N, C-alpha and C positions, 0 to 999 in steps of 0.2 A: 800172556806167553810167548814166550821165542820160539821159533821155529827155523829151521837153516831151510834152501830150496830143495825143492822135491820130498819135501816130509808130508806127511797126510794127517788129518784130525777127522775125530767125530763131530758130527753138527746136528743138532736138536733142532727140528722147526716142526711147525704144522702143516701138512700137506694137502690142500681141498683139493680130492679129487674131480673127475668130470661128472659124478652123481653127487657133489656139493657134500659128501661126509667127507670128515675131519680125521683124518689117522697121524700118528706118531712114526716117524722114519728115521734113520741112520744111515747117512750115507756118507761114505769113505771118500773124500772127494779131497786131492789135492790143497793145498796150502795157499798156493797160487789164486785158486779159484775162488778162496771163502770170499765171503760178505762181512766185514766184522763192522758193527756198528756203534756207536758210541751217544748217546744225546744228552747233552749238555743243557742245563736251566740255567741260565742267570740271568738279569734283568739289565734293561738299558743305561741305568745309572751306570751301572758296575761290572759293565764287560770284561773279561781275564779270559785268557787261556785257558781252556780246563784242563785239571791234572788228569793223567793218563795212564788208572791202574791196570789192574788185569783187566783184560778185554773180554769178557766171554760173551760174543755179542752186543749186547747192549749193558749200559752201565749210565747210572745219574747222578750227577750232584749240584745242589742248588747253591749257586753264591747267594750274597748277599742282596734280598731283592730291592726294587725302588717303586715308585705308585705312580700313576697317572692321575690326577685329580683326587689325590688319596683315596681311590677304592677301586683303581686298576692295576693291574701289572703286565709287565710283555716278558714273555719265556721266548730264548733262543737255543734251538738245538742245532747240532751237528752230527751226521753221518760222515762215519769214517768207511773208508776203503768202500764206497759208492760203487767204483768203477764208472763202469758205462751203464749202470743200470739207472733208468729215467721212469719205467711203469712201476708206478705203486702210489701210497699215501705216506704219512708221518704225523707225528703228532703227539697231544698228553690226553689223558684221563686225570680226570682229579675231582676231588668232594670233600667236605667237612669232616667226611665219616671215614677215617685210616680203614678200619676191619672192611668195608664196602669198596674199596681201590686195592687193599690188599688181594681179595676175592674173587676180585673181577679176572676172567679167562677171556683169549681171545675166542669173540663170537658168543661170550658170555658176560656181559658188563651191567655189575649191579645198578636198579634202578635209580638208587641216589647218586651214581657217577656221572658225571658230564663228560663228554668226548668231545674235543677239538682237531679237525683233522684239515690239510693239506697236499698237495701233490707234492713227488718230490722234489727236491730242488734240483736244478738244473746243474747237468754235471761241469767241473771245473771251477765251480766257484767256492769252494772250498765245504760244500756240501752243508751250509747252515738254513736254516730255516726259522723264521720267529711268527710265534702267534700272542693273543693277547688276551685277558681277560678281565672282564667287565663287572660292574656292580658287585664286586667282592664286600661281604661283612667285615667292619673292624673289630679287631679284639679276637680274631679265630684262628685257627689251625689250618693250612690248605695241606692236602695230600695229595702227590702227583708221583703217576707212572708214566714212563716214554712206549710209546711202540713204533714200529714199522710194519707196515706191510707190502710185500713185492708181489707183483706179478709176471708170474714166470712161465710160459707158454708149456716149455717140457715139464717143469716141476711144481704146476700148481700154483695156486698163491699161499702165500707163506706169511703166519703174523705172527710176529716176535714182541714180546713183553719185556720192558725190564723185573728184572727179578725183585730189585729194590726199590721200596716207596720212601722218595724225599718227603722234607717237610718244610714250611716256611710260615713264619707268621706274620699276620696283618697287624702289626701294633693299633690300639687305641691310640686316635687323636684327641680322645678327651676322657678324663675319666672323674668320678668321686673319689676326694680325699676326705679323711677325719671326720670325726662325728659332729651333728648336728647340733648347736648352738642354739638352747631352748629359752625365749624371754618371755614369760608368761604367754601371750597369744599369737608370737610373732617366733621366727625360725630362721637361723643363718647356716646355711649348707657351703660347704668348698668343692672347687674341683680345679682341674690342671690340667691346661694343653700340655702334647707330648708330640715330641717330632716335627713340629712346627718348624721352630728354626731351622735344623737340618734340612728340611725341604726344599726352603728358600721360597716358599709359599706364603700364604696367609688367608687366616679366618674370617668372613664377613662380618659373623654373631658370634655368641657365644653366650652359656648361662645354663640355667637347670630348670626343670619341668618336675612339676608335682603333683599327685592327684591322690585323693583318698582311696582309689582301687588300683588293683593291679593287674589285672585282669579289663582292657587289655591296658598294657605298659603305657606310662604317662609316655605322651608324645604331645610336638607342640600342635596346638588346637585342637585337641581332644576334649570333650565336654567333661565338663567337674573339675580341668587343669587350671594350675596356676603355671605363667611362664614369665621369667627375668628375663632380659636381654641387655647382654654389653657388646661394647663396638669391636670394630675389628682388631685384631691381633696376629702379628708375628713372629712370636715369640713363644716359649714353652711358661707362659704365666700360671700362677695361682691365682685363681679368682673366687669370691664369695656371693653370694645371692642373698637377699633377704626375702621374705614374704611375712605377711603378716595379715591382722583378722585372721586367723587361722580358729577352727574350731575344738574346744576343749574337749579331751576323751578322745583324741581321733588318732588314728596310725595313717600316716602319710607316707606314699613310694615316688622315690627322687631319682633322678636321671640326669646326671650333664648333659649337655648337646653342644655340637660347632656346627655352623654352615659356611662348607667352603665349595665356591665355583658351582651356586644353587644346587647342590646336593647338603642332606641334611645327615652328621653324624651321632649317635647318643653311646654313652659310657653302655660298658657290656653288663656291668652290673647295677641292680636297679637296690639301693639301698630305702631304708628305712627312718623315719623318726616319730616318736610320736609325742603330741601336745598334751597335757595330762591336766592338773587343776591349774585354778589362773582366773586373772580378774578384767571384768570388764565396767568401762565407765558406763554409768546411767545417769537420772536426771539429777540437776544439783539441788542440794536443799536451797530455799528460798534466798536465805539468809550467809553470811559467815559467820560461823556459828560455834560456841565449844563451850566445854561441862556440860551440855546437855543429857539428858536422859531417853530414853526411846522402849517399849515394849511392843508385842504384838497380840493385838485383839481381832479374834475372828477373819485372820488371813490378813488383816493391814494393819502396818506400823504407825504406832501415833510418839511423838516426839516432841519437846516443850523443854523448859527448865534450865535454858542455858543462856550464854553471854555473846554476844554479840563482839566484845573488846578484846583483846590481850593486853597482859601486864594488869594484870586485876582488873575485876567488877565491881561495879557501884550502881547503884540504884538505876541511874539514866542506860545504865549499858545492859540492863537486864529488858527482857522480851515476854510480854504478854501473850504471843503469839502460841498455838497449840497447833502444831501439823500433824497430817495424815498423810502417809505412803501404801499408793495401790501399785504392786509389782507387775501389773497385768495392762496397765496405761501404757498409751503410746508406743503400742505394738511392741511392748517389751522392755521398754526403755523405762517403766516405771514413773510415777509422776506424782510430785510434791502438792499437796494443795491445802488450804487453813481449815482447819476444825474448828470447835468452840474455844474460842479466846479463854484466857482467864478472865472473868468477873472484874470488874475496877468497881472502887468504894469497897469492898468488904475486906474481912479478916485475914481471906487469901490472900498472903505477900507475894509478889516475885521472889524469887528465890533461882538458885543456878547449884549446880554440881550435886543435883539429888540423887536418889536411887528410884527406880521403879518396877513395878513389877502388875501384872493382871494376876487376879483371883477374884471369884463366886461374880465373875463375867462385869467387872468395872477395872478400870486402869486406876492405879495408887502411884504415887510419888509423896515423898518425904526426905529428912534428914539432907539438907543443904544449908548454903549461905544465903543470906537477904541482901548482902550488897551495903550495909552500911560502911560507916568509916570503921569502924571498932571491930568487925568481922564476925559479928555475933551470929549463931546459927540459931537450928529452930528445929523442931523433931513433930513438926504437927503432920496428921498424916491425910494428905488431899485425893479427893478420888474425883472422877467422872465417870456418870451412866450413862452408856451410850444409847439407850433406852427414851430415857429423859432429857437428853444433853444439857443434864445441869451439873455444875462444881458445887462439890461440898467439901468441909473437913471433920476430921477431930483433932482436939487439942492435947499437945503432949501426951503422945499415946503410949511411945516405949518409956516404961518408967526409969531407964538408965538416964546416960547423961545426952544431953544436943549435940549433935554431931555432924560432920560431913566425910567425904572421901571413905563412905561403908559399901558394902557391896549386897545385892539381895536377890534372892531366887523362891521360887515357888516347888514344893513338890505336894504328893497326894491333896490338893486343894489348900492348902495353908501354906503362907508366904515366911520367910526368914530372913530380917537384916539385921547385920552384926558390921565387927569392925567400925574402922572409921577413926576420926581423931575430933577432941574438942578446941576450941575457940584457942586454947595454950597450946597445943598440938601436942596433947599428950595422946598417944594412941591407945586402943581399946582390943579386947578380941571375944569381949561379952556377944552372944546371939540371943534373937528374939522369937519367938514364933507368934506370928499371927493367924486367928481364926478369924473368917470371914462371918461367920455364921454367928458367934456370940461376941463377934468384934472385942474380944479380949486378946492382950498379950499375957505372955511367961517365958521365963528364961529358959533356955537350953544349954547344952554342954558349950564350952568354952572352946575357941578355936587355938591349939597349940601352935609354937613355931617353933623353928630350926635354920640355924644357919646355914649350916651345910651339911651335906650328910652324915659325916664322921662325928659330930657334936651332938649330944642327947636333945632332944625337943625342952623348951623352955615356957613359961607361962607368960608371954607375952605378946604386946598388939601390935599391929600397922594398919595403914592407913592405905588409900587408893588402889585396893587388890581389885582382882577381878573373881567373877563367879560365873561356871556353865553347869547345868545339868545332864545328865544320862539316864535314862530311863528312870529309875527310883532314887538316885542318888545326884549329891551336889558335890563338885571339885570346887574350890578355893584355893589362892596362893596367890603369889609375886606382892607385890605391892613394896612399903617402907616402914624400916624402924629407925627413928633417929635418921642417920645418915647412910644407912645402909638400903642397898637395893637386894630386894628378897628374892629368891627361887625354887623357894619350897611350895608343895602343893599338898594339899587334903582333901580327903574324901570324906563327907557327912552323911554318915546311915541316920535319916528322920526317925523321929521317935514311934515307937510302936502302938502308945495311948497317951493320955494325957498326964501321966505319971513319970515317963521317961524321956528324959533329957537326950535323947540322941547319944550318939557316940561320932569320933573323928579317927581316922584311919590313915596313917601316912603315904601315900603312892612318891613316884617317881618324881626327883627335882628335875625342874629343866634342865635341860644337857648340860655342860659347861661352857660347849659354844654359843649356846642361849642366855646371851646376859639376862641377867637379873633386871627386874622395872617395876615401874609404878603407874599409874595415870593409863592403862593399856586398856584393851577391849578384848571381849572373850564370848565366844559363843559355843553351841553345837550342833552339828550336822550328821545325819546320818548313824547315831551312836559314837560319835567321836567328838570329841572337845577341838577348840581352837581358841588359840591365845598370841596377840600378835600386837603390833604398834607399841607406843607407849616411852617411856623417857629413863636412860641411864645415868647416874651421874658422870661417868666417864665417857660413855658412846656419843651420849646427847641422844635427841630424837631418833627414833627407831621406826621401819618399817618392814621388818622380819616376821614370818608368820608359821608358826608351830601346831603340827596336830598332836592329839593326844591319844591312846588306843586303851582303853581300860581294859581290855582282856589282855595285851600283851605288856602292859602297864609302863608304857615307852614313849618316849615323845618322836615326831620327823618333823623336819625341816619341809616346810611345804612353799611352795612359790610365794614371792614377796609382795608385797602392795607394789604395784609400778605407780606410784605417786610419790608427793613429797612424805617424808616422816612426818610423824608426828603423835600427837598427845592429846589426852582428854578428847578422844572422838567417841562417836556414837556407832554401837552395833547391835544388829537383831539376825536373826534366822524368820524366815517364811520358803515354806515349800523347799524344803532342805536346799535351798539357797542363803546364802550369808551376805552382809549388808553391813559396813561400812563406810561411813564419812564423818564429815566436819572437821574440828581438833583445830589444836594449834601447831605452828610449825618454827623455824626460823630461817630467815632468809640475808643475803648478803646485801649490804646497801653501801650509798660512798663510795662504787669503783671497788668493792672487796674488803673495803679498808674497816667496815663493823658492820655488823647483823640489829637484827631488830625481830621481834617475836609478832605473828600476824593468825588470824582466824583462817578458816578454809571453809568452803561451799561445798567442794568438789564429793561425790557418793558412789559407790561401786558395789559392784556384785560378783561374789566370788562364789565361782564355780568348784566342787571337791570333784577330787579323782574316782570314777566310778571302777 
């Protein structure tokens, strides 16, 4: 507002009388007597001449702020036309709450609003004043108004607040960025330093802190927290932190942090990630081993009938050892120990690539190779009774041909064995039912085959398939026919009586992204089926892991086995946990110029998503 000499103007202010009461007054005063105040906020880093807009007593502008030690700001104000007035105060009110600042009035400042005050500046110094704010929270907006209090013996005390609320942001110096990358029970989280390069300063340390709880939020040193630490940096770098040995089925809360000048700054946002299903390394099998078989009896797994050698098994490579696994031993790591070995100098021959099942309270194994140079097979049903600790057998039990690479499962107290191939590699699709009460076998419905979902089912066999059971149904699929790796799966509905052959119903194929395979592992946990590992003619050894939902009739990719891809492994389920281990894999030798197949002994526990 421009005026000429002698012009008058109305001035609004609050007058504190001798009684202490505030009242609003309008006084017509010569313009030459008017005190016009402009408070401008700016930082030490960027002092510049404030823009003089229309001056209605107090106006406020905020220039680009700079910070001391990343969490303090210096504000600078100026009173214009202060004249000879030196009796009074000036300063700022501020808060992170905009409404509270705007609602504050002289003599009635809101509780969350802070006030900083100093005496009026000396006359003749340009009427500048400076004040500092400390311990500011990064990543928040600060709202500010300015004020002047003038003590006048004649007019009383006048308190003048700026009508405009100014804002400036204190940017975060560290933030979370991107999504966490989950690798089994490990996680990689990402962050970035910001504003460090422009400040000319550096941080001593930075990283992430994670916790299973969000109340209180994760902080360095808190109970149940994990912290990663990286060295100093003076750049706006992107960084990542790795955390391992995390708990499955657990949500974690994560914050990035930076330490500068012995102050710790955290990212404003608390991100989350969840570790779902995954694998734990447990007690290894006592030998390198492949093409063995395992079954569970009274919460203990029993395994045997395998081969210690890769690239073909002969009699000298077979083992008479019969092992048992207790999942609770060694503080939950489980333990493999020796059980009753196969008896020597009897008609029970050492063999490999058998199928096994538990029915009638006994462990049974059958249908495998005997390790002779001719590749001969057998159909003898070998069984072990845990009560007597004795082995025995029935000769040539299945009326069908001798075989290997078969599947077996149990439903409603009976065992079912089928598919596989003979010594001439002719595949079978027949299935046989075993009644442990009568010790009799009978044929049931043969299993169909379908090469892909667009072709009709055909009456062909397969070898090295897998099977799992859910409730009172069995699911059989994958395997190999000729040189084709199969992806089809079928549900077997068991017979209702001794004359019923049962029936097969087609279910969902493994999805297109799941390669066909043979010599894989399957199991069931919590009414879901699981299939993984194995061999594909194009991709080689596999370590992927797929979950089948019988209600949705669909497959879902789960966490892959974090170990060498393999074939001819053993698998079983105890107490809603899956177990998988041993098998064949291929490694590079001669500096990567060639490769060879080896047998494995590692064993893993699978924890499904809850």
